[in-house]
N, CA, C, O and the ligand as a Tripos MOL2 file, in Angstrom:
@<TRIPOS>MOLECULE
protein
  249   247    63     0     0
PROTEIN
NO_CHARGES

@<TRIPOS>ATOM
      1 N         -35.2370  134.0070   30.4570 N.3       1 MET1
      2 CA        -34.3290  135.1610   30.2670 C.3       1 MET1
      3 C         -33.5210  134.9830   28.9930 C.2       1 MET1
      4 O         -32.5270  134.2580   28.9800 O.2       1 MET1
      5 N         -33.9360  135.6300   27.9420 N.am      2 SER2
      6 CA        -33.1890  135.5090   26.6860 C.3       2 SER2
      7 C         -32.5660  136.8350   26.2910 C.2       2 SER2
      8 O         -32.0920  136.9790   25.1640 O.2       2 SER2
      9 N         -32.5570  137.7850   27.1740 N.am      3 GLU3
     10 CA        -31.9530  139.0700   26.8440 C.3       3 GLU3
     11 C         -30.4380  138.9220   26.7270 C.2       3 GLU3
     12 O         -29.8500  138.0270   27.3350 O.2       3 GLU3
     13 N         -29.8260  139.7720   25.9720 N.am      4 THR4
     14 CA        -28.3800  139.7000   25.7890 C.3       4 THR4
     15 C         -27.6780  140.5140   26.8770 C.2       4 THR4
     16 O         -28.2870  141.3440   27.5520 O.2       4 THR4
     17 N         -26.4070  140.2550   27.0200 N.am      5 LEU5
     18 CA        -25.6050  141.0640   27.9420 C.3       5 LEU5
     19 C         -25.6820  142.5330   27.5580 C.2       5 LEU5
     20 O         -25.6200  143.4230   28.4060 O.2       5 LEU5
     21 N         -25.8190  142.7600   26.2700 N.am      6 CYS6
     22 CA        -25.8890  144.1260   25.7410 C.3       6 CYS6
     23 C         -27.0750  144.8990   26.3240 C.2       6 CYS6
     24 O         -27.0560  146.1270   26.4020 O.2       6 CYS6
     25 N         -28.0970  144.1600   26.7290 N.am      7 ASP7
     26 CA        -29.3030  144.7960   27.2650 C.3       7 ASP7
     27 C         -29.2270  145.0470   28.7670 C.2       7 ASP7
     28 O         -30.0760  145.7340   29.3350 O.2       7 ASP7
     29 N         -28.2080  144.4880   29.3980 N.am      8 TRP8
     30 CA        -28.1290  144.6360   30.8560 C.3       8 TRP8
     31 C         -27.8780  146.0910   31.2240 C.2       8 TRP8
     32 O         -27.0610  146.7840   30.6170 O.2       8 TRP8
     33 N         -28.6020  146.5200   32.2250 N.am      9 SER9
     34 CA        -28.3810  147.8630   32.7590 C.3       9 SER9
     35 C         -27.2440  147.8100   33.7790 C.2       9 SER9
     36 O         -26.8260  146.7310   34.1980 O.2       9 SER9
     37 N         -26.7570  148.9630   34.1660 N.am     10 LYS10
     38 CA        -25.7000  149.0060   35.1800 C.3      10 LYS10
     39 C         -26.1630  148.3090   36.4570 C.2      10 LYS10
     40 O         -25.3920  147.6420   37.1460 O.2      10 LYS10
     41 N         -27.4260  148.4860   36.7380 N.am     11 HIS11
     42 CA        -28.0040  147.8560   37.9250 C.3      11 HIS11
     43 C         -27.9530  146.3280   37.7970 C.2      11 HIS11
     44 O         -27.5660  145.6360   38.7380 O.2      11 HIS11
     45 N         -28.3450  145.8110   36.6290 N.am     12 GLU12
     46 CA        -28.3230  144.3620   36.4150 C.3      12 GLU12
     47 C         -26.9080  143.8080   36.4770 C.2      12 GLU12
     48 O         -26.6860  142.7310   37.0320 O.2      12 GLU12
     49 N         -25.9680  144.5220   35.9220 N.am     13 ILE13
     50 CA        -24.5700  144.0790   35.9510 C.3      13 ILE13
     51 C         -24.1170  143.8970   37.3920 C.2      13 ILE13
     52 O         -23.4090  142.9430   37.7130 O.2      13 ILE13
     53 N         -24.5250  144.8050   38.2430 N.am     14 ARG14
     54 CA        -24.1590  144.7160   39.6510 C.3      14 ARG14
     55 C         -24.8840  143.5520   40.3290 C.2      14 ARG14
     56 O         -24.2900  142.7890   41.0900 O.2      14 ARG14
     57 N         -26.1750  143.4340   40.0370 N.am     15 GLU15
     58 CA        -26.9970  142.4030   40.6670 C.3      15 GLU15
     59 C         -26.6310  140.9930   40.1960 C.2      15 GLU15
     60 O         -26.7500  140.0330   40.9580 O.2      15 GLU15
     61 N         -26.1860  140.8680   38.9360 N.am     16 ARG16
     62 CA        -25.9500  139.5560   38.3310 C.3      16 ARG16
     63 C         -24.4700  139.3290   38.0550 C.2      16 ARG16
     64 O         -24.1090  138.6750   37.0760 O.2      16 ARG16
     65 N         -23.6300  139.8600   38.9050 N.am     17 ALA17
     66 CA        -22.1790  139.8040   38.7090 C.3      17 ALA17
     67 C         -21.6680  138.3690   38.5510 C.2      17 ALA17
     68 O         -20.8030  138.1130   37.7140 O.2      17 ALA17
     69 N         -22.1860  137.4440   39.3360 N.am     18 GLU18
     70 CA        -21.7140  136.0560   39.2510 C.3      18 GLU18
     71 C         -22.0490  135.4280   37.9050 C.2      18 GLU18
     72 O         -21.2380  134.7180   37.3110 O.2      18 GLU18
     73 N         -23.2710  135.7070   37.4350 N.am     19 GLU19
     74 CA        -23.7010  135.2190   36.1170 C.3      19 GLU19
     75 C         -22.8220  135.8340   35.0230 C.2      19 GLU19
     76 O         -22.4340  135.1620   34.0670 O.2      19 GLU19
     77 N         -22.5260  137.0900   35.1810 N.am     20 LEU20
     78 CA        -21.6750  137.7900   34.2170 C.3      20 LEU20
     79 C         -20.2800  137.1760   34.1700 C.2      20 LEU20
     80 O         -19.7050  137.0130   33.0940 O.2      20 LEU20
     81 N         -19.7370  136.8350   35.3390 N.am     21 LEU21
     82 CA        -18.4230  136.2030   35.3920 C.3      21 LEU21
     83 C         -18.4230  134.8790   34.6410 C.2      21 LEU21
     84 O         -17.4770  134.5700   33.9170 O.2      21 LEU21
     85 N         -19.4970  134.0910   34.8150 N.am     22 GLU22
     86 CA        -19.6160  132.8070   34.1270 C.3      22 GLU22
     87 C         -19.6630  133.0100   32.6110 C.2      22 GLU22
     88 O         -19.0440  132.2590   31.8570 O.2      22 GLU22
     89 N         -20.3870  134.0130   32.1820 N.am     23 LEU23
     90 CA        -20.5820  134.2490   30.7450 C.3      23 LEU23
     91 C         -19.3530  134.8450   30.0660 C.2      23 LEU23
     92 O         -19.2150  134.7510   28.8470 O.2      23 LEU23
     93 N         -18.4650  135.4520   30.8390 N.am     24 THR24
     94 CA        -17.3310  136.1760   30.2490 C.3      24 THR24
     95 C         -15.9800  135.6200   30.6860 C.2      24 THR24
     96 O         -14.9450  136.2420   30.4480 O.2      24 THR24
     97 N         -15.9860  134.4580   31.3210 N.am     25 ARG25
     98 CA        -14.7420  133.9060   31.8790 C.3      25 ARG25
     99 C         -13.6880  133.6000   30.8060 C.2      25 ARG25
    100 O         -12.5140  133.9350   30.9630 O.2      25 ARG25
    101 N         -14.1250  132.9630   29.7180 N.am     26 ASN26
    102 CA        -13.2170  132.6370   28.6080 C.3      26 ASN26
    103 C         -13.7930  133.1680   27.2990 C.2      26 ASN26
    104 O         -14.2440  132.3900   26.4580 O.2      26 ASN26
    105 N         -13.7800  134.4510   27.1260 N.am     27 PRO27
    106 CA        -14.4930  135.0430   25.9970 C.3      27 PRO27
    107 C         -13.9120  134.6390   24.6480 C.2      27 PRO27
    108 O         -12.6970  134.6630   24.4480 O.2      27 PRO27
    109 N         -14.7880  134.2710   23.7340 N.am     28 GLU28
    110 CA        -14.3930  133.9650   22.3600 C.3      28 GLU28
    111 C         -15.1390  134.8510   21.3810 C.2      28 GLU28
    112 O         -14.8340  134.8830   20.1890 O.2      28 GLU28
    113 N         -16.1130  135.5620   21.8990 N.am     29 PHE29
    114 CA        -16.9400  136.4080   21.0420 C.3      29 PHE29
    115 C         -17.0110  137.8170   21.6060 C.2      29 PHE29
    116 O         -16.9470  138.0180   22.8180 O.2      29 PHE29
    117 N         -17.1430  138.7790   20.7210 N.am     30 PHE30
    118 CA        -17.3700  140.1480   21.1670 C.3      30 PHE30
    119 C         -18.5410  140.7220   20.3970 C.2      30 PHE30
    120 O         -18.8940  140.2300   19.3250 O.2      30 PHE30
    121 N         -19.1290  141.7440   20.9350 N.am     31 CYS31
    122 CA        -20.2480  142.3990   20.2610 C.3      31 CYS31
    123 C         -19.7210  143.5660   19.4380 C.2      31 CYS31
    124 O         -19.0450  144.4570   19.9510 O.2      31 CYS31
    125 N         -20.0400  143.5400   18.1700 N.am     32 ARG32
    126 CA        -19.5650  144.5810   17.2470 C.3      32 ARG32
    127 C         -20.2550  145.9100   17.4920 C.2      32 ARG32
    128 O         -19.7870  146.9650   17.0630 O.2      32 ARG32
    129 N         -21.3640  145.8370   18.1840 N.am     33 LYS33
    130 CA        -22.1370  147.0530   18.4190 C.3      33 LYS33
    131 C         -21.8360  147.6630   19.7880 C.2      33 LYS33
    132 O         -21.7530  148.8830   19.9300 O.2      33 LYS33
    133 N         -21.6730  146.7970   20.7940 N.am     34 CYS34
    134 CA        -21.6050  147.2800   22.1770 C.3      34 CYS34
    135 C         -20.2530  147.0440   22.8490 C.2      34 CYS34
    136 O         -20.0440  147.4850   23.9790 O.2      34 CYS34
    137 N         -19.3380  146.3580   22.1730 N.am     35 ALA35
    138 CA        -17.9930  146.0980   22.7030 C.3      35 ALA35
    139 C         -17.9900  145.2110   23.9360 C.2      35 ALA35
    140 O         -17.0400  145.2470   24.7180 O.2      35 ALA35
    141 N         -19.0340  144.4170   24.1230 N.am     36 ARG36
    142 CA        -19.0370  143.4480   25.2020 C.3      36 ARG36
    143 C         -18.4120  142.1430   24.7120 C.2      36 ARG36
    144 O         -18.3390  141.9030   23.5060 O.2      36 ARG36
    145 N         -17.9620  141.2990   25.6450 N.am     37 VAL37
    146 CA        -17.3950  140.0050   25.2880 C.3      37 VAL37
    147 C         -18.1300  138.8980   26.0340 C.2      37 VAL37
    148 O         -18.7440  139.1350   27.0740 O.2      37 VAL37
    149 N         -18.0590  137.6670   25.4810 N.am     38 ALA38
    150 CA        -18.7320  136.5310   26.1120 C.3      38 ALA38
    151 C         -18.1610  135.2160   25.6110 C.2      38 ALA38
    152 O         -17.5430  135.1550   24.5480 O.2      38 ALA38
    153 N         -18.3790  134.1510   26.4020 N.am     39 ASN39
    154 CA        -17.9860  132.8000   26.0050 C.3      39 ASN39
    155 C         -18.8180  132.2970   24.8410 C.2      39 ASN39
    156 O         -18.3380  131.5390   23.9980 O.2      39 ASN39
    157 N         -20.0640  132.7250   24.8050 N.am     40 ILE40
    158 CA        -21.0460  132.2020   23.8600 C.3      40 ILE40
    159 C         -21.6590  133.3550   23.0710 C.2      40 ILE40
    160 O         -21.8430  134.4460   23.6090 O.2      40 ILE40
    161 N         -21.9770  133.1180   21.7900 N.am     41 PRO41
    162 CA        -22.4310  134.2170   20.9340 C.3      41 PRO41
    163 C         -23.8310  134.7330   21.2380 C.2      41 PRO41
    164 O         -24.1110  135.9170   21.0470 O.2      41 PRO41
    165 N         -24.7030  133.8640   21.7050 N.am     42 TYR42
    166 CA        -26.0980  134.2680   21.7840 C.3      42 TYR42
    167 C         -26.4480  135.1780   22.9500 C.2      42 TYR42
    168 O         -27.6160  135.5220   23.1330 O.2      42 TYR42
    169 N         -25.4700  135.5700   23.7320 N.am     43 VAL43
    170 CA        -25.7340  136.5890   24.7540 C.3      43 VAL43
    171 C         -25.3020  137.9800   24.2870 C.2      43 VAL43
    172 O         -25.3590  138.9510   25.0420 O.2      43 VAL43
    173 N         -24.8660  138.0520   23.0170 N.am     44 LEU44
    174 CA        -24.4730  139.3350   22.4280 C.3      44 LEU44
    175 C         -25.4200  139.6700   21.2800 C.2      44 LEU44
    176 O         -25.9230  138.7640   20.6160 O.2      44 LEU44
    177 N         -25.6720  140.9550   21.0360 N.am     45 CYS45
    178 CA        -26.6500  141.3030   20.0020 C.3      45 CYS45
    179 C         -26.0310  141.2520   18.6010 C.2      45 CYS45
    180 O         -26.7300  140.9560   17.6310 O.2      45 CYS45
    181 N         -24.7260  141.5370   18.4830 N.am     46 LYS46
    182 CA        -24.0330  141.4480   17.1840 C.3      46 LYS46
    183 C         -22.7320  140.6830   17.3690 C.2      46 LYS46
    184 O         -21.6490  141.2550   17.2470 O.2      46 LYS46
    185 N         -22.8330  139.3920   17.6650 N.am     47 PRO47
    186 CA        -21.6340  138.6300   18.0200 C.3      47 PRO47
    187 C         -20.6810  138.4250   16.8470 C.2      47 PRO47
    188 O         -21.1030  138.2370   15.7060 O.2      47 PRO47
    189 N         -19.3940  138.4650   17.1530 N.am     48 MET48
    190 CA        -18.3770  138.0810   16.1750 C.3      48 MET48
    191 C         -17.2760  137.3630   16.9280 C.2      48 MET48
    192 O         -16.9050  137.7550   18.0340 O.2      48 MET48
    193 N         -16.7510  136.2940   16.3130 N.am     49 LYS49
    194 CA        -15.7160  135.5120   16.9730 C.3      49 LYS49
    195 C         -14.3810  136.2530   16.9160 C.2      49 LYS49
    196 O         -14.0490  136.8670   15.9020 O.2      49 LYS49
    197 N         -13.6150  136.1900   18.0140 N.am     50 PHE50
    198 CA        -12.3020  136.8440   18.0660 C.3      50 PHE50
    199 C         -11.4350  136.4300   16.8840 C.2      50 PHE50
    200 O         -10.8970  137.2750   16.1680 O.2      50 PHE50
    201 N         -11.3030  135.0980   16.6860 N.am     51 GLU51
    202 CA        -10.4360  134.5600   15.6330 C.3      51 GLU51
    203 C         -10.7040  135.1880   14.2740 C.2      51 GLU51
    204 O          -9.7930  135.5840   13.5460 O.2      51 GLU51
    205 N         -11.9950  135.2620   13.9650 N.am     52 LYS52
    206 CA        -12.4190  135.7760   12.6820 C.3      52 LYS52
    207 C         -11.8710  137.1880   12.4560 C.2      52 LYS52
    208 O         -11.3390  137.5160   11.3960 O.2      52 LYS52
    209 N         -12.0250  138.0010   13.4940 N.am     53 GLN53
    210 CA        -11.5920  139.3840   13.4120 C.3      53 GLN53
    211 C         -10.0710  139.4750   13.2950 C.2      53 GLN53
    212 O          -9.5490  140.2970   12.5420 O.2      53 GLN53
    213 N          -9.3540  138.6130   14.0550 N.am     54 LEU54
    214 CA         -7.8990  138.6350   14.0140 C.3      54 LEU54
    215 C          -7.3930  138.2840   12.6300 C.2      54 LEU54
    216 O          -6.4670  138.9100   12.1150 O.2      54 LEU54
    217 N          -8.0210  137.2580   12.0230 N.am     55 ARG55
    218 CA         -7.6410  136.8570   10.6750 C.3      55 ARG55
    219 C          -7.8650  137.9930    9.6840 C.2      55 ARG55
    220 O          -7.0290  138.2650    8.8220 O.2      55 ARG55
    221 N          -8.9920  138.6350    9.8270 N.am     56 LYS56
    222 CA         -9.3320  139.7460    8.9390 C.3      56 LYS56
    223 C          -8.2950  140.8670    9.0750 C.2      56 LYS56
    224 O          -7.8340  141.4310    8.0830 O.2      56 LYS56
    225 N          -7.9420  141.1740   10.3280 N.am     57 ASN57
    226 CA         -6.9670  142.2360   10.5730 C.3      57 ASN57
    227 C          -5.6220  141.9020    9.9590 C.2      57 ASN57
    228 O          -4.9770  142.7610    9.3590 O.2      57 ASN57
    229 N          -5.1910  140.6360   10.1100 N.am     58 ALA58
    230 CA         -3.9140  140.2100    9.5680 C.3      58 ALA58
    231 C          -3.9150  140.3810    8.0480 C.2      58 ALA58
    232 O          -2.9500  140.8640    7.4560 O.2      58 ALA58
    233 N          -5.0150  139.9760    7.4430 N.am     59 LYS59
    234 CA         -5.1490  140.0770    5.9900 C.3      59 LYS59
    235 C          -5.1320  141.5400    5.5440 C.2      59 LYS59
    236 O          -4.4560  141.9060    4.5830 O.2      59 LYS59
    237 N          -5.8880  142.3630    6.2620 N.am     60 ASP60
    238 CA         -5.9410  143.7840    5.9160 C.3      60 ASP60
    239 C          -4.5860  144.4670    6.1320 C.2      60 ASP60
    240 O          -4.2110  145.3790    5.3940 O.2      60 ASP60
    241 N          -3.8570  144.0060    7.1630 N.am     61 GLY61
    242 CA         -2.5800  144.6110    7.5110 C.3      61 GLY61
    243 C          -1.5320  144.3700    6.4470 C.2      61 GLY61
    244 O          -0.7310  145.2600    6.1600 O.2      61 GLY61
    245 N          -1.5170  143.1950    5.8590 N.am     62 ASP62
    246 CA         -0.5480  142.8700    4.8090 C.3      62 ASP62
    247 C          -1.1630  143.0660    3.4830 C.2      62 ASP62
    248 O          -0.5120  142.8470    2.4620 O.2      62 ASP62
    249 ZN        -24.4120  144.2210   21.6480 Zn       63 ZN63
@<TRIPOS>BOND
     1     1     2 1
     2     2     3 1
     3     3     4 2
     4     3     5 am
     5     5     6 1
     6     6     7 1
     7     7     8 2
     8     7     9 am
     9     9    10 1
    10    10    11 1
    11    11    12 2
    12    11    13 am
    13    13    14 1
    14    14    15 1
    15    15    16 2
    16    15    17 am
    17    17    18 1
    18    18    19 1
    19    19    20 2
    20    19    21 am
    21    21    22 1
    22    22    23 1
    23    23    24 2
    24    23    25 am
    25    25    26 1
    26    26    27 1
    27    27    28 2
    28    27    29 am
    29    29    30 1
    30    30    31 1
    31    31    32 2
    32    31    33 am
    33    33    34 1
    34    34    35 1
    35    35    36 2
    36    35    37 am
    37    37    38 1
    38    38    39 1
    39    39    40 2
    40    39    41 am
    41    41    42 1
    42    42    43 1
    43    43    44 2
    44    43    45 am
    45    45    46 1
    46    46    47 1
    47    47    48 2
    48    47    49 am
    49    49    50 1
    50    50    51 1
    51    51    52 2
    52    51    53 am
    53    53    54 1
    54    54    55 1
    55    55    56 2
    56    55    57 am
    57    57    58 1
    58    58    59 1
    59    59    60 2
    60    59    61 am
    61    61    62 1
    62    62    63 1
    63    63    64 2
    64    63    65 am
    65    65    66 1
    66    66    67 1
    67    67    68 2
    68    67    69 am
    69    69    70 1
    70    70    71 1
    71    71    72 2
    72    71    73 am
    73    73    74 1
    74    74    75 1
    75    75    76 2
    76    75    77 am
    77    77    78 1
    78    78    79 1
    79    79    80 2
    80    79    81 am
    81    81    82 1
    82    82    83 1
    83    83    84 2
    84    83    85 am
    85    85    86 1
    86    86    87 1
    87    87    88 2
    88    87    89 am
    89    89    90 1
    90    90    91 1
    91    91    92 2
    92    91    93 am
    93    93    94 1
    94    94    95 1
    95    95    96 2
    96    95    97 am
    97    97    98 1
    98    98    99 1
    99    99   100 2
   100    99   101 am
   101   101   102 1
   102   102   103 1
   103   103   104 2
   104   103   105 am
   105   105   106 1
   106   106   107 1
   107   107   108 2
   108   107   109 am
   109   109   110 1
   110   110   111 1
   111   111   112 2
   112   111   113 am
   113   113   114 1
   114   114   115 1
   115   115   116 2
   116   115   117 am
   117   117   118 1
   118   118   119 1
   119   119   120 2
   120   119   121 am
   121   121   122 1
   122   122   123 1
   123   123   124 2
   124   123   125 am
   125   125   126 1
   126   126   127 1
   127   127   128 2
   128   127   129 am
   129   129   130 1
   130   130   131 1
   131   131   132 2
   132   131   133 am
   133   133   134 1
   134   134   135 1
   135   135   136 2
   136   135   137 am
   137   137   138 1
   138   138   139 1
   139   139   140 2
   140   139   141 am
   141   141   142 1
   142   142   143 1
   143   143   144 2
   144   143   145 am
   145   145   146 1
   146   146   147 1
   147   147   148 2
   148   147   149 am
   149   149   150 1
   150   150   151 1
   151   151   152 2
   152   151   153 am
   153   153   154 1
   154   154   155 1
   155   155   156 2
   156   155   157 am
   157   157   158 1
   158   158   159 1
   159   159   160 2
   160   159   161 am
   161   161   162 1
   162   162   163 1
   163   163   164 2
   164   163   165 am
   165   165   166 1
   166   166   167 1
   167   167   168 2
   168   167   169 am
   169   169   170 1
   170   170   171 1
   171   171   172 2
   172   171   173 am
   173   173   174 1
   174   174   175 1
   175   175   176 2
   176   175   177 am
   177   177   178 1
   178   178   179 1
   179   179   180 2
   180   179   181 am
   181   181   182 1
   182   182   183 1
   183   183   184 2
   184   183   185 am
   185   185   186 1
   186   186   187 1
   187   187   188 2
   188   187   189 am
   189   189   190 1
   190   190   191 1
   191   191   192 2
   192   191   193 am
   193   193   194 1
   194   194   195 1
   195   195   196 2
   196   195   197 am
   197   197   198 1
   198   198   199 1
   199   199   200 2
   200   199   201 am
   201   201   202 1
   202   202   203 1
   203   203   204 2
   204   203   205 am
   205   205   206 1
   206   206   207 1
   207   207   208 2
   208   207   209 am
   209   209   210 1
   210   210   211 1
   211   211   212 2
   212   211   213 am
   213   213   214 1
   214   214   215 1
   215   215   216 2
   216   215   217 am
   217   217   218 1
   218   218   219 1
   219   219   220 2
   220   219   221 am
   221   221   222 1
   222   222   223 1
   223   223   224 2
   224   223   225 am
   225   225   226 1
   226   226   227 1
   227   227   228 2
   228   227   229 am
   229   229   230 1
   230   230   231 1
   231   231   232 2
   232   231   233 am
   233   233   234 1
   234   234   235 1
   235   235   236 2
   236   235   237 am
   237   237   238 1
   238   238   239 1
   239   239   240 2
   240   239   241 am
   241   241   242 1
   242   242   243 1
   243   243   244 2
   244   243   245 am
   245   245   246 1
   246   246   247 1
   247   247   248 2
@<TRIPOS>SUBSTRUCTURE
     1 MET1         2 RESIDUE 1 A MET
     2 SER2         6 RESIDUE 1 A SER
     3 GLU3        10 RESIDUE 1 A GLU
     4 THR4        14 RESIDUE 1 A THR
     5 LEU5        18 RESIDUE 1 A LEU
     6 CYS6        22 RESIDUE 1 A CYS
     7 ASP7        26 RESIDUE 1 A ASP
     8 TRP8        30 RESIDUE 1 A TRP
     9 SER9        34 RESIDUE 1 A SER
    10 LYS10       38 RESIDUE 1 A LYS
    11 HIS11       42 RESIDUE 1 A HIS
    12 GLU12       46 RESIDUE 1 A GLU
    13 ILE13       50 RESIDUE 1 A ILE
    14 ARG14       54 RESIDUE 1 A ARG
    15 GLU15       58 RESIDUE 1 A GLU
    16 ARG16       62 RESIDUE 1 A ARG
    17 ALA17       66 RESIDUE 1 A ALA
    18 GLU18       70 RESIDUE 1 A GLU
    19 GLU19       74 RESIDUE 1 A GLU
    20 LEU20       78 RESIDUE 1 A LEU
    21 LEU21       82 RESIDUE 1 A LEU
    22 GLU22       86 RESIDUE 1 A GLU
    23 LEU23       90 RESIDUE 1 A LEU
    24 THR24       94 RESIDUE 1 A THR
    25 ARG25       98 RESIDUE 1 A ARG
    26 ASN26      102 RESIDUE 1 A ASN
    27 PRO27      106 RESIDUE 1 A PRO
    28 GLU28      110 RESIDUE 1 A GLU
    29 PHE29      114 RESIDUE 1 A PHE
    30 PHE30      118 RESIDUE 1 A PHE
    31 CYS31      122 RESIDUE 1 A CYS
    32 ARG32      126 RESIDUE 1 A ARG
    33 LYS33      130 RESIDUE 1 A LYS
    34 CYS34      134 RESIDUE 1 A CYS
    35 ALA35      138 RESIDUE 1 A ALA
    36 ARG36      142 RESIDUE 1 A ARG
    37 VAL37      146 RESIDUE 1 A VAL
    38 ALA38      150 RESIDUE 1 A ALA
    39 ASN39      154 RESIDUE 1 A ASN
    40 ILE40      158 RESIDUE 1 A ILE
    41 PRO41      162 RESIDUE 1 A PRO
    42 TYR42      166 RESIDUE 1 A TYR
    43 VAL43      170 RESIDUE 1 A VAL
    44 LEU44      174 RESIDUE 1 A LEU
    45 CYS45      178 RESIDUE 1 A CYS
    46 LYS46      182 RESIDUE 1 A LYS
    47 PRO47      186 RESIDUE 1 A PRO
    48 MET48      190 RESIDUE 1 A MET
    49 LYS49      194 RESIDUE 1 A LYS
    50 PHE50      198 RESIDUE 1 A PHE
    51 GLU51      202 RESIDUE 1 A GLU
    52 LYS52      206 RESIDUE 1 A LYS
    53 GLN53      210 RESIDUE 1 A GLN
    54 LEU54      214 RESIDUE 1 A LEU
    55 ARG55      218 RESIDUE 1 A ARG
    56 LYS56      222 RESIDUE 1 A LYS
    57 ASN57      226 RESIDUE 1 A ASN
    58 ALA58      230 RESIDUE 1 A ALA
    59 LYS59      234 RESIDUE 1 A LYS
    60 ASP60      238 RESIDUE 1 A ASP
    61 GLY61      242 RESIDUE 1 A GLY
    62 ASP62      246 RESIDUE 1 A ASP
    63 ZN63       249 GROUP 0 **** ****
């Protein structure tokens, strides 16, 4: 199973809720395309680290 969370259907989300909880318990990454979050980048199709985005926002803000 190498599909990303982004590929999960509503049905899969319901069926694999425990797996989803494990993958999203301490999210550090989000998907720029689908707005999903995860502990690890490789379950997202366009992963970006939270920190990176926060730094960028701070820089853009000032
Ligand atoms: Zn995605």
